[in-house]
A tleap script that builds the chain and sets N, CA, C and O, in Angstrom:
source leaprc.protein.ff14SB
mol = sequence {
  NMET ALA ARG ASN GLN PHE GLY GLY PHE GLY
  GLY PRO ASN MET GLN GLN LEU MET ARG GLN
  ALA GLN LYS MET GLN GLU GLN MET GLN LYS
  ALA GLN GLU GLU LEU ASP ALA LYS VAL TYR
  GLU ALA SER ALA GLY GLY GLY MET VAL SER
  VAL LYS VAL SER GLY LYS ARG GLU LEU LEU
  GLU ILE ASN ILE LYS PRO GLU ALA VAL ASP
  PRO ASP ASP VAL GLU MET LEU GLN ASP LEU
  ILE MET ALA ALA VAL ASN GLU ALA LEU ARG
  GLU GLY GLU LYS THR ARG GLU GLU THR MET
  GLY ALA MET ALA PRO ALA GLY MET GLY GLY
  LEU CPHE
}
set mol.1.N position { 14.903 -42.874 -12.641 }
set mol.1.CA position { 14.594 -41.598 -13.232 }
set mol.1.C position { 15.829 -41.108 -13.983 }
set mol.1.O position { 16.938 -41.147 -13.450 }
set mol.2.N position { 15.642 -40.654 -15.198 }
set mol.2.CA position { 16.765 -40.227 -16.030 }
set mol.2.C position { 17.195 -38.815 -15.664 }
set mol.2.O position { 16.392 -37.957 -15.297 }
set mol.3.N position { 18.498 -38.620 -15.782 }
set mol.3.CA position { 19.049 -37.289 -15.552 }
set mol.3.C position { 18.889 -36.476 -16.820 }
set mol.3.O position { 18.968 -37.017 -17.923 }
set mol.4.N position { 18.666 -35.195 -16.670 }
set mol.4.CA position { 18.528 -34.371 -17.866 }
set mol.4.C position { 19.861 -33.737 -18.225 }
set mol.4.O position { 20.822 -33.831 -17.462 }
set mol.5.N position { 19.921 -33.096 -19.379 }
set mol.5.CA position { 21.154 -32.494 -19.874 }
set mol.5.C position { 21.506 -31.185 -19.181 }
set mol.5.O position { 22.533 -30.581 -19.491 }
set mol.6.N position { 20.683 -30.746 -18.264 }
set mol.6.CA position { 20.898 -29.456 -17.611 }
set mol.6.C position { 21.435 -29.607 -16.194 }
set mol.6.O position { 21.175 -28.757 -15.342 }
set mol.7.N position { 22.174 -30.671 -15.932 }
set mol.7.CA position { 22.825 -30.790 -14.632 }
set mol.7.C position { 22.023 -31.582 -13.611 }
set mol.7.O position { 21.904 -31.155 -12.462 }
set mol.8.N position { 21.490 -32.687 -13.988 }
set mol.8.CA position { 20.821 -33.543 -13.026 }
set mol.8.C position { 19.328 -33.387 -13.028 }
set mol.8.O position { 18.706 -33.213 -14.077 }
set mol.9.N position { 18.765 -33.449 -11.868 }
set mol.9.CA position { 17.312 -33.412 -11.698 }
set mol.9.C position { 16.824 -31.992 -11.427 }
set mol.9.O position { 16.000 -31.775 -10.540 }
set mol.10.N position { 17.317 -31.058 -12.166 }
set mol.10.CA position { 16.906 -29.672 -11.964 }
set mol.10.C position { 17.867 -28.927 -11.071 }
set mol.10.O position { 17.547 -27.828 -10.619 }
set mol.11.N position { 19.010 -29.470 -10.804 }
set mol.11.CA position { 20.034 -28.939 -9.918 }
set mol.11.C position { 20.328 -27.455 -10.057 }
set mol.11.O position { 19.421 -26.647 -10.256 }
set mol.12.N position { 21.601 -27.102 -9.950 }
set mol.12.CA position { 22.001 -25.697 -9.887 }
set mol.12.C position { 21.572 -24.870 -11.098 }
set mol.12.O position { 21.190 -23.711 -10.937 }
set mol.13.N position { 21.623 -25.425 -12.280 }
set mol.13.CA position { 21.250 -24.656 -13.467 }
set mol.13.C position { 19.772 -24.280 -13.434 }
set mol.13.O position { 19.406 -23.181 -13.850 }
set mol.14.N position { 18.936 -25.162 -12.953 }
set mol.14.CA position { 17.504 -24.881 -12.863 }
set mol.14.C position { 17.254 -23.785 -11.827 }
set mol.14.O position { 16.419 -22.905 -12.039 }
set mol.15.N position { 17.978 -23.839 -10.708 }
set mol.15.CA position { 17.831 -22.809 -9.682 }
set mol.15.C position { 18.267 -21.449 -10.225 }
set mol.15.O position { 17.625 -20.432 -9.961 }
set mol.16.N position { 19.356 -21.438 -10.981 }
set mol.16.CA position { 19.834 -20.181 -11.567 }
set mol.16.C position { 18.805 -19.647 -12.559 }
set mol.16.O position { 18.533 -18.447 -12.591 }
set mol.17.N position { 18.244 -20.523 -13.354 }
set mol.17.CA position { 17.221 -20.116 -14.320 }
set mol.17.C position { 15.996 -19.542 -13.609 }
set mol.17.O position { 15.418 -18.556 -14.067 }
set mol.18.N position { 15.609 -20.141 -12.517 }
set mol.18.CA position { 14.466 -19.653 -11.752 }
set mol.18.C position { 14.753 -18.274 -11.150 }
set mol.18.O position { 13.881 -17.405 -11.141 }
set mol.19.N position { 15.981 -18.077 -10.648 }
set mol.19.CA position { 16.351 -16.758 -10.106 }
set mol.19.C position { 16.317 -15.699 -11.201 }
set mol.19.O position { 15.841 -14.585 -10.981 }
set mol.20.N position { 16.822 -16.049 -12.377 }
set mol.20.CA position { 16.813 -15.109 -13.500 }
set mol.20.C position { 15.379 -14.770 -13.910 }
set mol.20.O position { 15.068 -13.613 -14.193 }
set mol.21.N position { 14.518 -15.773 -13.940 }
set mol.21.CA position { 13.122 -15.542 -14.310 }
set mol.21.C position { 12.435 -14.653 -13.279 }
set mol.21.O position { 11.656 -13.772 -13.644 }
set mol.22.N position { 12.714 -14.875 -11.996 }
set mol.22.CA position { 12.119 -14.053 -10.942 }
set mol.22.C position { 12.624 -12.620 -11.041 }
set mol.22.O position { 11.850 -11.679 -10.866 }
set mol.23.N position { 13.918 -12.442 -11.320 }
set mol.23.CA position { 14.479 -11.100 -11.463 }
set mol.23.C position { 13.843 -10.380 -12.653 }
set mol.23.O position { 13.510 -9.199 -12.558 }
set mol.24.N position { 13.677 -11.080 -13.759 }
set mol.24.CA position { 13.058 -10.478 -14.933 }
set mol.24.C position { 11.607 -10.106 -14.643 }
set mol.24.O position { 11.139 -9.053 -15.076 }
set mol.25.N position { 10.902 -10.953 -13.924 }
set mol.25.CA position { 9.512 -10.659 -13.570 }
set mol.25.C position { 9.437 -9.408 -12.691 }
set mol.25.O position { 8.544 -8.580 -12.875 }
set mol.26.N position { 10.351 -9.264 -11.753 }
set mol.26.CA position { 10.380 -8.078 -10.897 }
set mol.26.C position { 10.678 -6.823 -11.713 }
set mol.26.O position { 10.066 -5.778 -11.490 }
set mol.27.N position { 11.622 -6.920 -12.662 }
set mol.27.CA position { 11.956 -5.782 -13.516 }
set mol.27.C position { 10.764 -5.384 -14.382 }
set mol.27.O position { 10.500 -4.198 -14.574 }
set mol.28.N position { 10.058 -6.363 -14.898 }
set mol.28.CA position { 8.899 -6.086 -15.737 }
set mol.28.C position { 7.787 -5.439 -14.916 }
set mol.28.O position { 7.108 -4.534 -15.401 }
set mol.29.N position { 7.598 -5.892 -13.685 }
set mol.29.CA position { 6.580 -5.306 -12.807 }
set mol.29.C position { 6.915 -3.851 -12.524 }
set mol.29.O position { 6.035 -2.992 -12.564 }
set mol.30.N position { 8.182 -3.570 -12.237 }
set mol.30.CA position { 8.610 -2.196 -11.962 }
set mol.30.C position { 8.406 -1.321 -13.201 }
set mol.30.O position { 7.920 -0.195 -13.096 }
set mol.31.N position { 8.776 -1.836 -14.362 }
set mol.31.CA position { 8.601 -1.084 -15.610 }
set mol.31.C position { 7.115 -0.810 -15.859 }
set mol.31.O position { 6.750 0.283 -16.291 }
set mol.32.N position { 6.270 -1.787 -15.592 }
set mol.32.CA position { 4.819 -1.626 -15.772 }
set mol.32.C position { 4.296 -0.510 -14.876 }
set mol.32.O position { 3.492 0.313 -15.313 }
set mol.33.N position { 4.745 -0.478 -13.634 }
set mol.33.CA position { 4.310 0.563 -12.700 }
set mol.33.C position { 4.774 1.941 -13.170 }
set mol.33.O position { 4.027 2.916 -13.087 }
set mol.34.N position { 6.009 2.014 -13.663 }
set mol.34.CA position { 6.531 3.289 -14.162 }
set mol.34.C position { 5.754 3.752 -15.395 }
set mol.34.O position { 5.453 4.937 -15.531 }
set mol.35.N position { 5.433 2.829 -16.283 }
set mol.35.CA position { 4.652 3.173 -17.475 }
set mol.35.C position { 3.255 3.643 -17.103 }
set mol.35.O position { 2.742 4.592 -17.696 }
set mol.36.N position { 2.641 2.993 -16.136 }
set mol.36.CA position { 1.303 3.388 -15.692 }
set mol.36.C position { 1.295 4.800 -15.105 }
set mol.36.O position { 0.292 5.507 -15.197 }
set mol.37.N position { 2.411 5.205 -14.505 }
set mol.37.CA position { 2.490 6.520 -13.857 }
set mol.37.C position { 2.766 7.656 -14.840 }
set mol.37.O position { 2.594 8.824 -14.491 }
set mol.38.N position { 3.190 7.333 -16.058 }
set mol.38.CA position { 3.511 8.380 -17.035 }
set mol.38.C position { 2.256 9.085 -17.530 }
set mol.38.O position { 1.155 8.535 -17.505 }
set mol.39.N position { 2.458 10.329 -17.985 }
set mol.39.CA position { 1.383 11.122 -18.574 }
set mol.39.C position { 1.821 11.529 -19.975 }
set mol.39.O position { 2.946 11.986 -20.180 }
set mol.40.N position { 0.927 11.360 -20.926 }
set mol.40.CA position { 1.198 11.690 -22.324 }
set mol.40.C position { 0.265 12.810 -22.749 }
set mol.40.O position { -0.923 12.808 -22.430 }
set mol.41.N position { 0.826 13.763 -23.472 }
set mol.41.CA position { 0.050 14.917 -23.912 }
set mol.41.C position { 0.131 15.021 -25.426 }
set mol.41.O position { 1.179 14.780 -26.025 }
set mol.42.N position { -0.991 15.383 -26.035 }
set mol.42.CA position { -1.039 15.596 -27.480 }
set mol.42.C position { -2.048 16.699 -27.757 }
set mol.42.O position { -2.932 16.983 -26.949 }
set mol.43.N position { -1.887 17.319 -28.935 }
set mol.43.CA position { -2.825 18.375 -29.310 }
set mol.43.C position { -3.223 18.202 -30.765 }
set mol.43.O position { -2.599 17.453 -31.517 }
set mol.44.N position { -4.275 18.913 -31.143 }
set mol.44.CA position { -4.779 18.880 -32.519 }
set mol.44.C position { -5.248 20.287 -32.877 }
set mol.44.O position { -5.513 21.118 -32.009 }
set mol.45.N position { -5.339 20.523 -34.174 }
set mol.45.CA position { -5.821 21.819 -34.638 }
set mol.45.C position { -4.872 22.946 -34.279 }
set mol.45.O position { -5.309 24.041 -33.924 }
set mol.46.N position { -3.580 22.687 -34.368 }
set mol.46.CA position { -2.611 23.719 -34.035 }
set mol.46.C position { -2.657 24.138 -32.578 }
set mol.46.O position { -2.370 25.291 -32.256 }
set mol.47.N position { -3.008 23.232 -31.707 }
set mol.47.CA position { -3.068 23.530 -30.281 }
set mol.47.C position { -4.430 23.982 -29.796 }
set mol.47.O position { -4.593 24.333 -28.627 }
set mol.48.N position { -5.409 23.976 -30.688 }
set mol.48.CA position { -6.767 24.392 -30.277 }
set mol.48.C position { -7.344 23.444 -29.230 }
set mol.48.O position { -8.083 23.865 -28.340 }
set mol.49.N position { -6.999 22.161 -29.345 }
set mol.49.CA position { -7.454 21.150 -28.393 }
set mol.49.C position { -6.219 20.392 -27.930 }
set mol.49.O position { -5.428 19.922 -28.747 }
set mol.50.N position { -6.057 20.276 -26.619 }
set mol.50.CA position { -4.966 19.455 -26.093 }
set mol.50.C position { -5.530 18.533 -25.023 }
set mol.50.O position { -6.497 18.857 -24.333 }
set mol.51.N position { -4.898 17.383 -24.910 }
set mol.51.CA position { -5.359 16.379 -23.945 }
set mol.51.C position { -4.167 15.764 -23.237 }
set mol.51.O position { -3.035 15.814 -23.717 }
set mol.52.N position { -4.457 15.176 -22.074 }
set mol.52.CA position { -3.473 14.389 -21.336 }
set mol.52.C position { -4.117 13.046 -21.017 }
set mol.52.O position { -5.272 12.975 -20.597 }
set mol.53.N position { -3.341 11.977 -21.228 }
set mol.53.CA position { -3.798 10.639 -20.873 }
set mol.53.C position { -2.736 9.992 -19.997 }
set mol.53.O position { -1.555 10.329 -20.081 }
set mol.54.N position { -3.164 9.072 -19.168 }
set mol.54.CA position { -2.231 8.363 -18.299 }
set mol.54.C position { -1.703 7.129 -19.006 }
set mol.54.O position { -2.243 6.690 -20.021 }
set mol.55.N position { -0.634 6.582 -18.446 }
set mol.55.CA position { -0.101 5.324 -18.946 }
set mol.55.C position { -1.072 4.173 -18.771 }
set mol.55.O position { -0.896 3.111 -19.368 }
set mol.56.N position { -2.091 4.377 -17.960 }
set mol.56.CA position { -3.140 3.369 -17.774 }
set mol.56.C position { -4.242 3.520 -18.815 }
set mol.56.O position { -5.281 2.863 -18.747 }
set mol.57.N position { -3.987 4.413 -19.790 }
set mol.57.CA position { -4.924 4.659 -20.894 }
set mol.57.C position { -6.217 5.319 -20.424 }
set mol.57.O position { -7.302 5.008 -20.915 }
set mol.58.N position { -6.085 6.236 -19.465 }
set mol.58.CA position { -7.238 6.985 -18.967 }
set mol.58.C position { -7.087 8.443 -19.371 }
set mol.58.O position { -5.999 9.009 -19.269 }
set mol.59.N position { -8.166 9.047 -19.825 }
set mol.59.CA position { -8.174 10.459 -20.177 }
set mol.59.C position { -8.141 11.260 -18.884 }
set mol.59.O position { -9.021 11.112 -18.036 }
set mol.60.N position { -7.127 12.108 -18.730 }
set mol.60.CA position { -6.953 12.883 -17.504 }
set mol.60.C position { -7.427 14.323 -17.641 }
set mol.60.O position { -7.962 14.900 -16.695 }
set mol.61.N position { -7.228 14.901 -18.820 }
set mol.61.CA position { -7.504 16.326 -18.973 }
set mol.61.C position { -7.769 16.661 -20.436 }
set mol.61.O position { -7.138 16.110 -21.337 }
set mol.62.N position { -8.708 17.571 -20.655 }
set mol.62.CA position { -8.986 18.123 -21.988 }
set mol.62.C position { -8.967 19.641 -21.861 }
set mol.62.O position { -9.626 20.206 -20.988 }
set mol.63.N position { -8.211 20.297 -22.734 }
set mol.63.CA position { -8.202 21.759 -22.781 }
set mol.63.C position { -8.642 22.192 -24.175 }
set mol.63.O position { -8.097 21.738 -25.181 }
set mol.64.N position { -9.633 23.074 -24.218 }
set mol.64.CA position { -10.169 23.568 -25.484 }
set mol.64.C position { -10.083 25.088 -25.468 }
set mol.64.O position { -10.644 25.740 -24.587 }
set mol.65.N position { -9.381 25.645 -26.444 }
set mol.65.CA position { -9.305 27.097 -26.537 }
set mol.65.C position { -10.668 27.628 -26.979 }
set mol.65.O position { -11.333 27.017 -27.816 }
set mol.66.N position { -11.082 28.758 -26.419 }
set mol.66.CA position { -12.414 29.301 -26.741 }
set mol.66.C position { -12.648 29.481 -28.241 }
set mol.66.O position { -13.764 29.278 -28.720 }
set mol.67.N position { -11.626 29.852 -28.972 }
set mol.67.CA position { -11.815 30.066 -30.411 }
set mol.67.C position { -12.068 28.774 -31.187 }
set mol.67.O position { -12.432 28.814 -32.363 }
set mol.68.N position { -11.874 27.627 -30.526 }
set mol.68.CA position { -12.165 26.348 -31.176 }
set mol.68.C position { -13.657 26.019 -31.116 }
set mol.68.O position { -14.128 25.128 -31.823 }
set mol.69.N position { -14.385 26.726 -30.287 }
set mol.69.CA position { -15.803 26.445 -30.097 }
set mol.69.C position { -16.624 27.277 -31.078 }
set mol.69.O position { -16.758 28.494 -30.945 }
set mol.70.N position { -17.160 26.576 -32.057 }
set mol.70.CA position { -18.029 27.205 -33.059 }
set mol.70.C position { -19.352 26.450 -33.028 }
set mol.70.O position { -19.414 25.303 -33.469 }
set mol.71.N position { -20.409 27.073 -32.516 }
set mol.71.CA position { -21.691 26.365 -32.397 }
set mol.71.C position { -22.216 25.848 -33.737 }
set mol.71.O position { -23.024 24.920 -33.772 }
set mol.72.N position { -21.760 26.444 -34.832 }
set mol.72.CA position { -22.202 25.986 -36.145 }
set mol.72.C position { -21.353 24.839 -36.683 }
set mol.72.O position { -21.672 24.270 -37.728 }
set mol.73.N position { -20.270 24.492 -35.977 }
set mol.73.CA position { -19.397 23.426 -36.463 }
set mol.73.C position { -18.917 22.557 -35.295 }
set mol.73.O position { -17.716 22.448 -35.050 }
set mol.74.N position { -19.844 21.953 -34.592 }
set mol.74.CA position { -19.530 21.093 -33.457 }
set mol.74.C position { -18.731 19.870 -33.923 }
set mol.74.O position { -17.879 19.374 -33.186 }
set mol.75.N position { -18.996 19.389 -35.122 }
set mol.75.CA position { -18.289 18.206 -35.633 }
set mol.75.C position { -16.794 18.440 -35.699 }
set mol.75.O position { -16.025 17.523 -35.410 }
set mol.76.N position { -16.346 19.653 -36.074 }
set mol.76.CA position { -14.922 19.927 -36.132 }
set mol.76.C position { -14.304 19.800 -34.739 }
set mol.76.O position { -13.231 19.215 -34.592 }
set mol.77.N position { -14.956 20.331 -33.738 }
set mol.77.CA position { -14.452 20.239 -32.370 }
set mol.77.C position { -14.383 18.777 -31.922 }
set mol.77.O position { -13.410 18.367 -31.289 }
set mol.78.N position { -15.390 18.009 -32.242 }
set mol.78.CA position { -15.389 16.586 -31.899 }
set mol.78.C position { -14.224 15.874 -32.571 }
set mol.78.O position { -13.552 15.051 -31.950 }
set mol.79.N position { -13.986 16.192 -33.843 }
set mol.79.CA position { -12.869 15.577 -34.578 }
set mol.79.C position { -11.529 15.959 -33.953 }
set mol.79.O position { -10.639 15.116 -33.842 }
set mol.80.N position { -11.375 17.210 -33.547 }
set mol.80.CA position { -10.127 17.651 -32.928 }
set mol.80.C position { -9.886 16.927 -31.609 }
set mol.80.O position { -8.765 16.509 -31.319 }
set mol.81.N position { -10.935 16.783 -30.816 }
set mol.81.CA position { -10.803 16.066 -29.539 }
set mol.81.C position { -10.412 14.617 -29.789 }
set mol.81.O position { -9.503 14.094 -29.144 }
set mol.82.N position { -11.090 13.975 -30.715 }
set mol.82.CA position { -10.797 12.578 -31.012 }
set mol.82.C position { -9.363 12.418 -31.518 }
set mol.82.O position { -8.665 11.487 -31.118 }
set mol.83.N position { -8.924 13.316 -32.391 }
set mol.83.CA position { -7.562 13.241 -32.933 }
set mol.83.C position { -6.527 13.404 -31.824 }
set mol.83.O position { -5.545 12.663 -31.783 }
set mol.84.N position { -6.733 14.355 -30.933 }
set mol.84.CA position { -5.778 14.585 -29.853 }
set mol.84.C position { -5.724 13.399 -28.889 }
set mol.84.O position { -4.640 12.967 -28.500 }
set mol.85.N position { -6.879 12.876 -28.504 }
set mol.85.CA position { -6.919 11.730 -27.591 }
set mol.85.C position { -6.237 10.520 -28.220 }
set mol.85.O position { -5.426 9.858 -27.573 }
set mol.86.N position { -6.561 10.232 -29.470 }
set mol.86.CA position { -5.965 9.073 -30.128 }
set mol.86.C position { -4.455 9.211 -30.273 }
set mol.86.O position { -3.732 8.226 -30.129 }
set mol.87.N position { -3.969 10.408 -30.554 }
set mol.87.CA position { -2.526 10.614 -30.673 }
set mol.87.C position { -1.842 10.401 -29.330 }
set mol.87.O position { -0.787 9.769 -29.277 }
set mol.88.N position { -2.404 10.903 -28.263 }
set mol.88.CA position { -1.818 10.704 -26.939 }
set mol.88.C position { -1.811 9.219 -26.568 }
set mol.88.O position { -0.834 8.724 -26.006 }
set mol.89.N position { -2.888 8.517 -26.878 }
set mol.89.CA position { -2.939 7.073 -26.589 }
set mol.89.C position { -1.913 6.311 -27.417 }
set mol.89.O position { -1.273 5.389 -26.910 }
set mol.90.N position { -1.748 6.681 -28.683 }
set mol.90.CA position { -0.738 6.029 -29.528 }
set mol.90.C position { 0.663 6.247 -28.974 }
set mol.90.O position { 1.480 5.326 -28.960 }
set mol.91.N position { 0.938 7.459 -28.519 }
set mol.91.CA position { 2.246 7.770 -27.952 }
set mol.91.C position { 2.515 6.906 -26.724 }
set mol.91.O position { 3.609 6.363 -26.564 }
set mol.92.N position { 1.517 6.784 -25.866 }
set mol.92.CA position { 1.657 5.946 -24.685 }
set mol.92.C position { 1.865 4.487 -25.033 }
set mol.92.O position { 2.695 3.814 -24.421 }
set mol.93.N position { 1.132 3.997 -25.996 }
set mol.93.CA position { 1.256 2.593 -26.405 }
set mol.93.C position { 2.622 2.322 -27.021 }
set mol.93.O position { 3.222 1.276 -26.771 }
set mol.94.N position { 3.110 3.251 -27.817 }
set mol.94.CA position { 4.437 3.104 -28.431 }
set mol.94.C position { 5.511 3.009 -27.353 }
set mol.94.O position { 6.395 2.156 -27.428 }
set mol.95.N position { 5.435 3.879 -26.356 }
set mol.95.CA position { 6.405 3.850 -25.260 }
set mol.95.C position { 6.309 2.532 -24.507 }
set mol.95.O position { 7.332 1.940 -24.161 }
set mol.96.N position { 5.085 2.065 -24.247 }
set mol.96.CA position { 4.883 0.796 -23.549 }
set mol.96.C position { 5.504 -0.363 -24.331 }
set mol.96.O position { 6.199 -1.199 -23.752 }
set mol.97.N position { 5.260 -0.417 -25.632 }
set mol.97.CA position { 5.792 -1.507 -26.455 }
set mol.97.C position { 7.316 -1.471 -26.501 }
set mol.97.O position { 7.966 -2.513 -26.420 }
set mol.98.N position { 7.886 -0.274 -26.631 }
set mol.98.CA position { 9.346 -0.153 -26.678 }
set mol.98.C position { 9.964 -0.588 -25.354 }
set mol.98.O position { 10.964 -1.307 -25.346 }
set mol.99.N position { 9.387 -0.166 -24.248 }
set mol.99.CA position { 9.937 -0.485 -22.932 }
set mol.99.C position { 9.825 -1.972 -22.635 }
set mol.99.O position { 10.805 -2.607 -22.244 }
set mol.100.N position { 8.647 -2.520 -22.819 }
set mol.100.CA position { 8.446 -3.930 -22.499 }
set mol.100.C position { 9.148 -4.837 -23.505 }
set mol.100.O position { 9.657 -5.896 -23.135 }
set mol.101.N position { 9.180 -4.432 -24.769 }
set mol.101.CA position { 9.863 -5.236 -25.788 }
set mol.101.C position { 11.345 -5.332 -25.536 }
set mol.101.O position { 11.960 -6.360 -25.817 }
set mol.102.N position { 11.930 -4.266 -25.005 }
set mol.102.CA position { 13.362 -4.277 -24.707 }
set mol.102.C position { 13.702 -5.239 -23.577 }
set mol.102.O position { 14.847 -5.678 -23.465 }
set mol.103.N position { 12.742 -5.567 -22.754 }
set mol.103.CA position { 12.974 -6.460 -21.624 }
set mol.103.C position { 12.781 -7.925 -21.987 }
set mol.103.O position { 13.229 -8.812 -21.260 }
set mol.104.N position { 12.121 -8.180 -23.097 }
set mol.104.CA position { 11.799 -9.555 -23.462 }
set mol.104.C position { 13.033 -10.285 -23.969 }
set mol.104.O position { 13.909 -9.677 -24.584 }
set mol.105.N position { 13.103 -11.579 -23.713 }
set mol.105.CA position { 14.191 -12.373 -24.264 }
set mol.105.C position { 14.157 -12.306 -25.799 }
set mol.105.O position { 13.111 -12.061 -26.399 }
set mol.106.N position { 15.302 -12.525 -26.406 }
set mol.106.CA position { 15.418 -12.462 -27.858 }
set mol.106.C position { 14.335 -13.304 -28.525 }
set mol.106.O position { 14.108 -14.457 -28.156 }
set mol.107.N position { 13.676 -12.709 -29.509 }
set mol.107.CA position { 12.653 -13.421 -30.264 }
set mol.107.C position { 11.278 -13.375 -29.646 }
set mol.107.O position { 10.326 -13.897 -30.227 }
set mol.108.N position { 11.143 -12.756 -28.466 }
set mol.108.CA position { 9.839 -12.728 -27.803 }
set mol.108.C position { 9.319 -11.309 -27.641 }
set mol.108.O position { 8.355 -11.101 -26.905 }
set mol.109.N position { 9.927 -10.317 -28.308 }
set mol.109.CA position { 9.541 -8.931 -28.166 }
set mol.109.C position { 8.114 -8.644 -28.550 }
set mol.109.O position { 7.517 -7.712 -28.011 }
set mol.110.N position { 7.538 -9.411 -29.464 }
set mol.110.CA position { 6.183 -9.167 -29.927 }
set mol.110.C position { 5.095 -9.615 -28.974 }
set mol.110.O position { 3.913 -9.411 -29.252 }
set mol.111.N position { 5.466 -10.224 -27.852 }
set mol.111.CA position { 4.469 -10.743 -26.923 }
set mol.111.C position { 3.853 -9.664 -26.065 }
set mol.111.O position { 2.832 -9.912 -25.423 }
set mol.112.N position { 4.437 -8.463 -26.025 }
set mol.112.CA position { 3.937 -7.410 -25.159 }
set mol.112.C position { 3.219 -6.412 -26.002 }
set mol.112.O position { 2.705 -5.421 -25.483 }
savepdb mol mol.pdb
quit
């Protein structure tokens, strides 16, 4: 059996690489848990509609000011809700990508 260029048959360098990979996996798991626990808030219509979403991408809360409710213009209220929810989700996704991308080895940031 041929020896490889990394110190034999997987010797000390392979063990060190495995420890580093395990440490990185643990760090990524911890970061994932922290991201899931975060709450993101966004509003639309000058604060007429505000929402909160979790890092798990779940809608947690919707607040609608009474003056935003116009029975003759339900579509506007729907648009405001959609805009606020989408903005909160984008904010959460941006934070997730920045956090996880910073942990990735050089050249692999786009995998998360």
